[in-house]
VOBA-203580 format. One record per residue: residue number from 1; residue in one letter; z, x, y of N, C-alpha, C in turn. Coordinates in steps of 0.02 Angstrom, whole numbers. Example, Ala and Ser with C-alpha at 12.3 -4.5 7.8 and 13.67 -1.06 7.14 Angstrom:
BEGIN
LUMZA n res nz nx ny caz cax cay cz cx cy
LUMZA 1 a 390 660 -284 390 615 -225 390 660 -165
LUMZA 2 s 354 642 -112 357 684 -53 394 645 2
***
This chain:
BEGIN
LUMZA n res nz nx ny caz cax cay cz cx cy
LUMZA 1 m 965 -1508 274 927 -1450 254 956 -1384 272
LUMZA 2 a 961 -1333 220 983 -1273 239 943 -1233 263
LUMZA 3 k 961 -1192 314 918 -1150 354 923 -1073 341
LUMZA 4 m 866 -1044 357 863 -970 358 827 -942 419
LUMZA 5 k 839 -881 423 803 -843 485 738 -815 447
LUMZA 6 a 681 -819 497 621 -806 489 589 -761 552
LUMZA 7 v 561 -716 547 510 -683 601 429 -703 597
LUMZA 8 q 408 -736 653 349 -770 638 297 -749 703
LUMZA 9 v 237 -755 687 189 -740 742 164 -790 766
LUMZA 10 p 185 -825 825 171 -895 843 86 -910 851
LUMZA 11 k 52 -866 887 -22 -866 887 -48 -781 887
LUMZA 12 p -125 -780 882 -139 -719 884 -122 -670 951
LUMZA 13 g -96 -614 937 -91 -568 990 -6 -579 1027
LUMZA 14 a 21 -633 995 76 -656 1030 144 -609 1015
LUMZA 15 d 191 -598 1039 253 -558 1018 291 -603 960
LUMZA 16 f 329 -565 919 366 -590 868 417 -642 890
LUMZA 17 e 426 -694 857 479 -741 878 534 -732 814
LUMZA 18 v 595 -724 829 635 -744 774 666 -819 790
LUMZA 19 v 652 -855 731 664 -934 727 702 -949 672
LUMZA 20 e 728 -1014 664 768 -1043 610 707 -1083 578
LUMZA 21 r 703 -1085 515 667 -1126 477 703 -1152 411
LUMZA 22 e 693 -1215 401 717 -1235 343 696 -1197 264
LUMZA 23 i 738 -1199 224 717 -1148 164 673 -1190 127
LUMZA 24 p 626 -1156 110 556 -1184 76 575 -1198 4
LUMZA 25 e 555 -1251 -24 561 -1268 -90 493 -1261 -132
LUMZA 26 p 493 -1216 -184 421 -1202 -222 401 -1269 -261
LUMZA 27 g 336 -1259 -262 286 -1308 -276 271 -1301 -341
LUMZA 28 p 233 -1330 -377 206 -1321 -455 168 -1248 -449
LUMZA 29 g 197 -1213 -498 156 -1137 -500 197 -1085 -450
LUMZA 30 q 244 -1107 -418 268 -1060 -374 356 -1054 -381
LUMZA 31 v 378 -1001 -342 434 -980 -353 473 -968 -284
LUMZA 32 r 526 -976 -279 559 -945 -215 597 -894 -224
LUMZA 33 i 588 -838 -174 620 -775 -173 667 -774 -124
LUMZA 34 r 720 -741 -137 772 -714 -98 740 -656 -73
LUMZA 35 v 728 -635 -14 692 -576 3 747 -526 21
LUMZA 36 q 757 -467 -18 807 -424 -6 781 -366 51
LUMZA 37 a 710 -347 35 681 -301 91 606 -311 108
LUMZA 38 c 573 -296 152 508 -306 162 475 -250 207
LUMZA 39 g 435 -222 179 397 -155 213 365 -187 275
LUMZA 40 v 359 -134 311 310 -153 388 239 -116 379
LUMZA 41 c 193 -140 350 134 -98 336 84 -115 405
LUMZA 42 h 47 -67 412 -23 -51 469 -60 -127 468
LUMZA 43 s -67 -135 397 -102 -201 379 -67 -268 432
LUMZA 44 d -17 -261 427 12 -327 463 -3 -331 536
LUMZA 45 v -45 -291 563 -91 -298 627 -129 -364 618
LUMZA 46 f -168 -366 557 -204 -414 553 -177 -491 563
LUMZA 47 t -116 -500 547 -76 -569 553 -59 -560 631
LUMZA 48 k -32 -514 644 -4 -505 725 -63 -510 773
LUMZA 49 d -124 -477 762 -179 -488 823 -233 -538 798
LUMZA 50 g -220 -574 742 -267 -624 723 -349 -589 705
LUMZA 51 l -339 -542 678 -388 -505 647 -427 -512 565
LUMZA 52 f -391 -573 542 -418 -582 482 -443 -653 483
LUMZA 53 p -503 -670 457 -516 -745 474 -486 -792 439
LUMZA 54 g -474 -865 472 -442 -910 412 -367 -912 437
LUMZA 55 i -331 -858 464 -274 -877 475 -236 -928 519
LUMZA 56 s -196 -970 484 -171 -1022 524 -94 -998 548
LUMZA 57 y -79 -1029 603 -18 -1001 652 24 -1059 662
LUMZA 58 p 98 -1056 664 132 -977 663 119 -964 588
LUMZA 59 r 133 -903 587 117 -864 527 181 -803 521
LUMZA 60 v 208 -796 446 272 -743 445 230 -691 416
LUMZA 61 p 217 -637 443 181 -580 398 240 -544 352
LUMZA 62 g 198 -499 299 238 -451 254 218 -469 185
LUMZA 63 h 186 -415 181 172 -407 100 185 -345 55
LUMZA 64 e 249 -319 78 285 -270 40 357 -283 22
LUMZA 65 i 358 -334 -37 422 -376 -29 459 -360 -103
LUMZA 66 a 533 -361 -89 573 -344 -149 622 -387 -153
LUMZA 67 g 632 -428 -191 680 -481 -185 701 -510 -258
LUMZA 68 v 723 -575 -253 756 -605 -323 733 -671 -322
LUMZA 69 i 700 -695 -384 692 -770 -375 745 -811 -376
LUMZA 70 d 737 -846 -322 798 -904 -319 790 -971 -333
LUMZA 71 a 731 -998 -358 718 -1063 -383 651 -1052 -412
LUMZA 72 v 638 -1099 -458 553 -1104 -486 542 -1177 -482
LUMZA 73 g 481 -1183 -475 445 -1235 -464 420 -1270 -530
LUMZA 74 p 398 -1332 -523 375 -1368 -581 334 -1337 -611
LUMZA 75 g 338 -1329 -683 296 -1300 -732 287 -1216 -730
LUMZA 76 v 342 -1192 -708 324 -1129 -698 360 -1094 -772
LUMZA 77 k 338 -1049 -804 360 -1019 -865 356 -955 -877
LUMZA 78 n 398 -910 -904 406 -850 -909 444 -816 -845
LUMZA 79 w 462 -846 -799 486 -818 -738 559 -876 -724
LUMZA 80 k 623 -824 -721 676 -866 -717 725 -835 -650
LUMZA 81 k 758 -888 -622 808 -883 -577 839 -814 -590
LUMZA 82 g 844 -771 -536 888 -716 -550 856 -652 -564
LUMZA 83 e 787 -659 -590 742 -613 -589 713 -565 -536
LUMZA 84 r 723 -491 -541 705 -458 -486 626 -450 -484
LUMZA 85 v 591 -453 -425 514 -469 -425 502 -429 -346
LUMZA 86 g 430 -409 -354 400 -394 -289 332 -431 -283
LUMZA 87 v 314 -433 -219 256 -468 -204 217 -412 -165
LUMZA 88 g 154 -400 -169 110 -347 -124 57 -387 -94
LUMZA 89 w 11 -355 -73 -51 -372 -23 -94 -438 -82
LUMZA 90 h -99 -416 -130 -136 -470 -175 -91 -527 -197
LUMZA 91 g -93 -586 -162 -61 -637 -171 -83 -699 -212
LUMZA 92 g -133 -678 -262 -153 -737 -289 -222 -739 -302
LUMZA 93 q -253 -773 -349 -328 -782 -361 -342 -849 -381
LUMZA 94 d -413 -880 -365 -418 -944 -373 -441 -961 -463
LUMZA 95 g -453 -904 -489 -460 -895 -574 -526 -916 -599
LUMZA 96 t -567 -957 -556 -625 -976 -560 -693 -955 -536
LUMZA 97 c -688 -899 -495 -738 -872 -468 -780 -828 -518
LUMZA 98 a -835 -800 -503 -863 -753 -546 -825 -689 -566
LUMZA 99 a -792 -662 -520 -753 -594 -532 -695 -614 -565
LUMZA 100 c -667 -678 -560 -597 -697 -589 -624 -705 -657
LUMZA 101 r -681 -740 -670 -707 -759 -753 -703 -677 -783
LUMZA 102 r -720 -637 -754 -730 -566 -783 -659 -527 -788
LUMZA 103 g -607 -564 -755 -538 -526 -754 -531 -479 -701
LUMZA 104 d -573 -483 -655 -572 -431 -592 -547 -459 -537
LUMZA 105 f -485 -488 -542 -437 -527 -489 -436 -494 -425
LUMZA 106 v -429 -433 -418 -440 -397 -359 -482 -423 -317
LUMZA 107 n -545 -429 -358 -604 -451 -310 -621 -531 -303
LUMZA 108 c -579 -557 -314 -591 -635 -316 -617 -653 -239
LUMZA 109 v -662 -693 -242 -687 -712 -172 -644 -770 -148
LUMZA 110 n -594 -797 -166 -542 -833 -135 -479 -813 -128
LUMZA 111 a -466 -745 -142 -410 -712 -148 -356 -724 -97
LUMZA 112 k -284 -742 -110 -244 -749 -70 -207 -683 -50
LUMZA 113 v -192 -683 19 -159 -621 45 -90 -641 65
LUMZA 114 c -31 -615 32 31 -624 68 36 -611 129
LUMZA 115 g 72 -645 182 79 -637 251 13 -651 285
LUMZA 116 i -33 -682 253 -93 -692 281 -117 -754 265
LUMZA 117 t -131 -769 204 -147 -832 174 -82 -894 178
LUMZA 118 y -33 -857 159 27 -888 169 81 -851 200
LUMZA 119 d 145 -886 205 198 -837 237 230 -779 193
LUMZA 120 g 225 -735 223 268 -659 190 327 -646 197
LUMZA 121 g 350 -587 192 408 -562 184 454 -557 231
LUMZA 122 y 433 -574 297 472 -557 368 527 -629 374
LUMZA 123 q 565 -638 321 605 -699 321 651 -690 263
LUMZA 124 e 713 -739 259 760 -724 207 746 -763 144
LUMZA 125 y 699 -812 147 667 -833 84 597 -858 94
LUMZA 126 m 556 -847 40 492 -855 37 460 -890 -25
LUMZA 127 v 411 -916 -32 372 -951 -88 318 -916 -99
LUMZA 128 a 303 -908 -163 237 -873 -197 213 -900 -257
LUMZA 129 p 153 -889 -264 130 -915 -336 148 -861 -387
LUMZA 130 v 156 -892 -441 171 -840 -496 128 -791 -512
LUMZA 131 e 52 -805 -498 5 -749 -513 14 -685 -461
LUMZA 132 a 58 -697 -413 78 -635 -370 130 -605 -378
LUMZA 133 l 171 -629 -426 227 -579 -448 231 -524 -491
LUMZA 134 a 263 -462 -465 270 -406 -514 351 -401 -537
LUMZA 135 h 354 -394 -594 431 -387 -617 451 -319 -589
LUMZA 136 m 508 -304 -556 532 -256 -537 592 -226 -574
LUMZA 137 p 589 -161 -582 649 -125 -617 711 -135 -587
LUMZA 138 e 773 -149 -616 830 -156 -591 852 -90 -559
LUMZA 139 s 836 -37 -587 864 11 -556 839 42 -487
LUMZA 140 l 792 17 -458 764 26 -408 798 4 -336
LUMZA 141 d 808 30 -286 839 8 -218 787 -32 -197
LUMZA 142 a 801 -102 -170 752 -144 -146 726 -121 -93
LUMZA 143 a 750 -79 -32 715 -45 25 681 7 1
LUMZA 144 e 683 42 -59 643 90 -81 584 65 -127
LUMZA 145 a 593 1 -153 545 -32 -192 494 -57 -157
LUMZA 146 a 509 -87 -98 475 -135 -53 401 -96 -47
LUMZA 147 p 403 -22 -4 339 7 6 306 22 -47
LUMZA 148 l 322 18 -114 285 24 -168 230 -21 -196
LUMZA 149 m 258 -72 -154 205 -135 -168 147 -117 -126
LUMZA 150 c 131 -100 -84 67 -85 -50 62 -29 -41
LUMZA 151 a 81 33 -9 68 102 4 84 133 -70
LUMZA 152 g 134 118 -110 133 150 -177 82 126 -227
LUMZA 153 i 69 72 -238 4 45 -272 -57 73 -262
LUMZA 154 t -61 78 -193 -132 88 -177 -150 160 -190
LUMZA 155 t -98 216 -177 -110 274 -192 -102 289 -283
LUMZA 156 f -51 262 -297 -62 280 -373 -125 240 -417
LUMZA 157 n -139 182 -397 -196 154 -434 -266 187 -412
LUMZA 158 a -268 223 -349 -336 259 -324 -325 311 -367
LUMZA 159 l -271 355 -367 -269 428 -408 -288 408 -481
LUMZA 160 r -260 359 -521 -263 339 -590 -330 326 -605
LUMZA 161 h -363 298 -569 -440 279 -574 -500 333 -543
LUMZA 162 s -470 393 -527 -516 435 -491 -548 473 -549
LUMZA 163 g -534 467 -607 -561 513 -651 -539 578 -664
LUMZA 164 a -482 611 -620 -456 673 -627 -406 671 -681
LUMZA 165 q -394 724 -713 -372 732 -777 -305 797 -757
LUMZA 166 p -253 798 -800 -212 844 -786 -235 925 -781
LUMZA 167 s -212 953 -722 -230 1016 -712 -280 1027 -666
LUMZA 168 d -319 967 -662 -377 960 -612 -341 960 -534
LUMZA 169 l -386 1011 -490 -375 1006 -417 -388 943 -393
LUMZA 170 v -336 908 -360 -344 847 -325 -307 858 -258
LUMZA 171 a -341 841 -204 -325 844 -132 -308 775 -101
LUMZA 172 i -250 786 -66 -220 729 -35 -218 732 35
LUMZA 173 q -272 704 84 -286 716 139 -228 663 185
LUMZA 174 g -183 682 224 -130 654 268 -65 661 225
LUMZA 175 i -15 678 271 51 671 250 86 633 273
LUMZA 176 g 69 572 288 93 509 316 128 447 273
LUMZA 177 g 115 391 292 141 322 253 113 324 180
LUMZA 178 l 43 350 175 18 338 107 8 396 84
LUMZA 179 g -4 458 126 5 522 96 49 543 53
LUMZA 180 h 116 535 92 178 568 62 194 535 -1
LUMZA 181 l 164 478 -18 174 449 -81 110 487 -132
LUMZA 182 g 60 483 -101 13 519 -148 22 575 -175
LUMZA 183 v 51 615 -127 61 699 -159 113 673 -208
LUMZA 184 q 167 635 -205 210 635 -257 182 601 -318
LUMZA 185 f 144 549 -321 104 535 -381 60 586 -403
LUMZA 186 a 20 628 -382 -33 678 -391 14 712 -436
LUMZA 187 n 67 745 -415 114 790 -448 135 764 -512
LUMZA 188 k 150 712 -518 174 676 -581 116 663 -624
LUMZA 189 f 72 654 -612 2 643 -643 -15 710 -671
LUMZA 190 g 13 772 -655 -5 828 -679 -62 865 -646
LUMZA 191 y -86 854 -579 -142 878 -545 -117 944 -514
LUMZA 192 k -169 990 -508 -152 1031 -458 -155 1017 -389
LUMZA 193 v -107 998 -339 -109 964 -294 -109 1010 -227
LUMZA 194 a -168 988 -181 -184 1027 -124 -163 969 -60
LUMZA 195 a -108 976 -19 -105 929 25 -138 956 88
LUMZA 196 i -172 911 133 -207 913 187 -178 885 246
LUMZA 197 g -155 925 297 -124 904 345 -150 936 415
LUMZA 198 r -139 906 474 -148 946 538 -85 983 575
LUMZA 199 g -102 1040 579 -47 1099 594 -6 1110 547
LUMZA 200 p 44 1169 555 80 1198 501 149 1147 486
LUMZA 201 a 170 1121 529 235 1075 529 243 1054 469
LUMZA 202 n 175 1020 441 199 986 376 204 1010 310
LUMZA 203 a 190 1076 303 185 1132 257 250 1125 203
LUMZA 204 p 309 1127 238 360 1135 202 377 1059 169
LUMZA 205 l 360 1007 198 391 944 177 335 936 112
LUMZA 206 a 250 948 126 218 939 79 235 981 8
LUMZA 207 k 259 1045 12 286 1074 -45 335 1040 -68
LUMZA 208 k 384 1011 -30 445 983 -63 419 919 -110
LUMZA 209 l 377 874 -76 348 832 -101 317 840 -164
LUMZA 210 g 288 890 -175 252 926 -253 193 942 -238
LUMZA 211 a 166 962 -169 114 991 -165 101 1069 -189
LUMZA 212 h 55 1086 -221 61 1163 -252 40 1209 -186
LUMZA 213 l -8 1186 -147 -33 1219 -80 -50 1176 -23
LUMZA 214 y -46 1210 30 -56 1162 87 -120 1192 130
LUMZA 215 i -155 1147 159 -220 1171 186 -200 1145 260
LUMZA 216 d -205 1183 314 -195 1164 371 -265 1155 401
LUMZA 217 s -282 1082 428 -360 1058 444 -379 1083 518
LUMZA 218 a -305 1092 549 -322 1119 624 -339 1193 632
LUMZA 219 a -323 1225 577 -342 1312 574 -402 1326 526
LUMZA 220 n -414 1280 474 -460 1309 417 -503 1252 403
LUMZA 221 d -566 1280 393 -624 1227 363 -594 1206 296
LUMZA 222 v -578 1137 291 -540 1122 232 -588 1121 165
LUMZA 223 a -650 1101 174 -702 1094 137 -711 1175 102
LUMZA 224 a -707 1215 148 -721 1291 120 -666 1307 71
LUMZA 225 e -613 1287 106 -544 1305 56 -537 1275 -2
LUMZA 226 l -563 1224 -3 -560 1179 -71 -626 1217 -124
LUMZA 227 q -672 1230 -87 -725 1257 -139 -713 1332 -155
LUMZA 228 k -659 1366 -128 -636 1426 -146 -592 1409 -200
LUMZA 229 l -563 1371 -212 -523 1345 -269 -567 1306 -327
LUMZA 230 g -623 1304 -314 -667 1274 -368 -701 1211 -353
LUMZA 231 g -678 1182 -301 -703 1104 -278 -638 1068 -302
LUMZA 232 a -640 1012 -278 -592 965 -296 -631 909 -341
LUMZA 233 t -593 893 -389 -606 851 -445 -601 770 -397
LUMZA 234 a -548 769 -364 -543 702 -316 -502 722 -247
LUMZA 235 i -525 685 -198 -493 693 -142 -471 621 -119
LUMZA 236 l -402 613 -103 -368 546 -94 -384 551 -9
LUMZA 237 a -421 505 19 -415 503 99 -374 448 122
LUMZA 238 t -318 465 157 -275 421 186 -274 422 252
LUMZA 239 a -292 480 287 -295 472 364 -339 415 398
LUMZA 240 p -320 371 449 -363 334 469 -413 356 510
LUMZA 241 s -459 399 491 -516 428 532 -575 454 489
LUMZA 242 g -621 413 509 -696 418 468 -721 487 485
LUMZA 243 k -711 518 541 -739 582 549 -709 636 516
LUMZA 244 s -636 626 508 -594 680 469 -614 666 386
LUMZA 245 m -623 612 373 -645 596 303 -727 631 280
LUMZA 246 s -761 618 338 -825 640 327 -833 717 315
LUMZA 247 g -791 760 335 -793 833 322 -762 848 254
LUMZA 248 l -740 798 218 -704 823 164 -754 815 96
LUMZA 249 v -804 790 112 -858 769 44 -879 847 27
LUMZA 250 g -889 895 69 -911 969 53 -848 992 10
LUMZA 251 g -796 970 7 -749 995 -30 -741 991 -107
LUMZA 252 l -787 934 -118 -782 908 -178 -817 951 -234
LUMZA 253 g -804 953 -301 -832 991 -349 -884 953 -380
LUMZA 254 a -913 984 -433 -976 930 -458 -942 868 -488
LUMZA 255 n -969 817 -474 -945 758 -507 -885 724 -463
LUMZA 256 g -872 755 -408 -810 739 -382 -807 671 -341
LUMZA 257 v -752 647 -327 -753 581 -285 -714 584 -225
LUMZA 258 l -729 552 -175 -701 544 -119 -661 477 -125
LUMZA 259 m -599 466 -150 -563 402 -135 -537 373 -70
LUMZA 260 v -572 327 -41 -543 311 30 -495 252 25
LUMZA 261 v -446 268 50 -380 212 55 -359 199 127
LUMZA 262 g -369 255 166 -357 242 238 -400 205 278
LUMZA 263 v -385 159 327 -432 114 354 -453 143 428
LUMZA 264 s -517 159 440 -530 180 508 -590 139 543
LUMZA 265 p -579 131 612 -637 97 635 -698 147 650
LUMZA 266 d -704 206 638 -774 250 647 -786 260 572
LUMZA 267 p -867 263 575 -884 265 505 -875 338 466
LUMZA 268 i -886 340 401 -894 405 359 -962 423 366
LUMZA 269 e -976 473 393 -1055 507 384 -1054 557 354
LUMZA 270 v -1108 561 300 -1115 619 251 -1195 615 242
LUMZA 271 p -1223 680 250 -1294 691 237 -1316 680 162
LUMZA 272 p -1355 643 146 -1372 619 78 -1376 683 29
LUMZA 273 h -1383 742 45 -1404 794 8 -1327 818 -19
LUMZA 274 n -1272 803 29 -1213 826 12 -1182 790 -46
LUMZA 275 l -1214 728 -59 -1192 679 -112 -1233 699 -180
LUMZA 276 i -1304 707 -159 -1346 723 -221 -1325 776 -258
LUMZA 277 n -1326 834 -225 -1314 901 -258 -1233 896 -274
LUMZA 278 g -1228 902 -338 -1165 893 -366 -1145 826 -396
LUMZA 279 k -1192 775 -391 -1166 711 -410 -1110 678 -380
LUMZA 280 k -1093 698 -324 -1026 669 -288 -1039 596 -276
LUMZA 281 r -982 562 -255 -971 494 -224 -918 478 -199
LUMZA 282 i -929 426 -140 -879 409 -108 -855 340 -134
LUMZA 283 q -799 312 -148 -771 258 -181 -718 228 -129
LUMZA 284 g -721 170 -99 -665 128 -78 -617 110 -138
LUMZA 285 w -552 102 -104 -506 77 -165 -457 23 -134
LUMZA 286 a -462 -43 -153 -394 -88 -127 -333 -61 -174
LUMZA 287 s -286 -112 -168 -220 -83 -189 -228 -100 -254
LUMZA 288 g -221 -158 -282 -214 -185 -353 -183 -263 -364
LUMZA 289 i -178 -269 -425 -151 -331 -445 -68 -333 -465
LUMZA 290 p -30 -370 -477 36 -371 -487 53 -310 -555
LUMZA 291 t -1 -334 -603 22 -279 -657 8 -191 -639
LUMZA 292 d -30 -190 -593 -55 -115 -565 21 -103 -520
LUMZA 293 s 52 -147 -493 126 -141 -463 161 -120 -518
LUMZA 294 e 180 -166 -569 223 -156 -616 219 -80 -637
LUMZA 295 d 149 -55 -660 147 7 -676 172 59 -627
LUMZA 296 t 156 49 -562 183 90 -503 254 98 -509
LUMZA 297 l 283 34 -519 364 44 -514 385 75 -563
LUMZA 298 r 364 68 -618 385 96 -689 387 164 -677
LUMZA 299 l 322 200 -660 319 273 -646 367 312 -595
LUMZA 300 a 368 266 -543 410 279 -483 493 283 -511
LUMZA 301 e 503 226 -553 571 237 -587 595 284 -630
LUMZA 302 e 541 307 -670 538 364 -720 544 431 -683
LUMZA 303 t 502 433 -648 500 498 -624 524 520 -543
LUMZA 304 g 560 474 -520 602 495 -462 538 496 -388
LUMZA 305 v 481 462 -393 440 449 -347 471 391 -296
LUMZA 306 r 484 413 -233 505 365 -192 491 377 -112
LUMZA 307 p 488 330 -71 458 336 -17 519 361 41
LUMZA 308 m 485 384 90 544 408 135 531 344 193
LUMZA 309 i 586 321 202 595 253 239 639 256 303
LUMZA 310 e 641 215 346 675 194 415 689 122 403
LUMZA 311 k 744 111 403 773 42 396 777 4 471
LUMZA 312 y 775 -65 472 777 -105 521 802 -163 500
LUMZA 313 p 858 -204 529 880 -268 502 814 -330 527
LUMZA 314 l 815 -372 492 756 -421 503 753 -460 581
LUMZA 315 a 817 -451 610 811 -474 675 783 -433 724
LUMZA 316 k 766 -370 697 727 -314 740 672 -292 717
LUMZA 317 a 630 -340 676 563 -341 658 524 -307 718
LUMZA 318 a 516 -330 781 480 -317 826 487 -225 839
LUMZA 319 e 554 -218 842 556 -144 857 536 -92 789
LUMZA 320 g 541 -119 731 512 -89 667 440 -87 669
LUMZA 321 y 408 -148 698 332 -150 694 308 -94 750
LUMZA 322 a 342 -94 809 330 -47 862 339 31 823
LUMZA 323 r 380 45 797 392 114 768 334 125 727
LUMZA 324 m 321 91 688 271 80 636 206 94 674
LUMZA 325 m 178 58 725 119 68 756 112 119 805
LUMZA 326 s 184 157 812 186 218 853 161 282 811
LUMZA 327 g 161 281 750 138 335 709 188 390 696
LUMZA 328 k 261 368 731 313 427 720 352 410 664
LUMZA 329 a 350 347 636 403 340 581 390 381 526
LUMZA 330 e 448 400 493 445 448 435 464 409 377
LUMZA 331 f 431 382 326 361 361 340 351 288 337
LUMZA 332 r 398 256 310 383 185 298 436 151 331
LUMZA 333 v 423 91 372 475 62 399 485 -8 360
LUMZA 334 v 556 -24 345 582 -74 296 625 -112 335
LUMZA 335 l 620 -182 333 657 -233 356 708 -250 307
LUMZA 336 t 768 -256 308 822 -269 254 859 -338 279
LUMZA 337 m 867 -374 246 895 -441 247 982 -427 243
***
């Protein structure tokens, strides 16, 4: 049997291992993907440290995948060898639970997660169910497309479901792995974009990415600054800090929404009257399903939205992961094959 390189986690908390495996064969309803690039996401910590229930080990992480269909399994229709595809966090659904019966696949109670439920993209070839596949435009570079399968779809999808309309004031909290994409998408949606960062250093980058103004949270009361502008219709909270998110609610305008996509261990704490006055709300937002990924990729292709990336070869996945976890990457780490 032909062999391939893969990077696996042998057990929770263990170091990554570069191993040789047999190239897998796709089963019914599956395709095999020759992986070209895989983004390294902070959520890979769930696999690395065993923080997600039910993971079996060894497991190959990775859910920001760009590649080419290499083989199709029995019964597969509408997908062909040679097609460019992506796979993101949403790795499939059961199709039978109450959420799925309503077409709400992202909330499937038995949803599969690529790199958690089954082996992900830290390998040269992988197998995925067809319901996890997104068509990928030919013109997108694989290394730039990969982060759009998680960081991209998450910010794109949250913004487009926020209720904000073109010319509305929309704030993006954090100019990092999620935020630098959120600023770009918000600009392309036609919003008046306020970028929120800590310290003055990020101001030039925020403006370059498409922000119309920059608010330094270390030197200003962010909520007060947003209220001077009439209050934000939506604030996209990407920084992993419940405390910093809590202070943003006061910057919302009437009927405004705080869209939470950053994962933090500490709670968001808001006095009830801050929500009642002005009918404001807080909403969490998961990434989305493959058709959402396709929308993200198409808009990125058409408008030039691209992630800022640092590339590492597959064999140096441990270095790439450590770079991502350090918080010093600018801004997405991508493994290339």
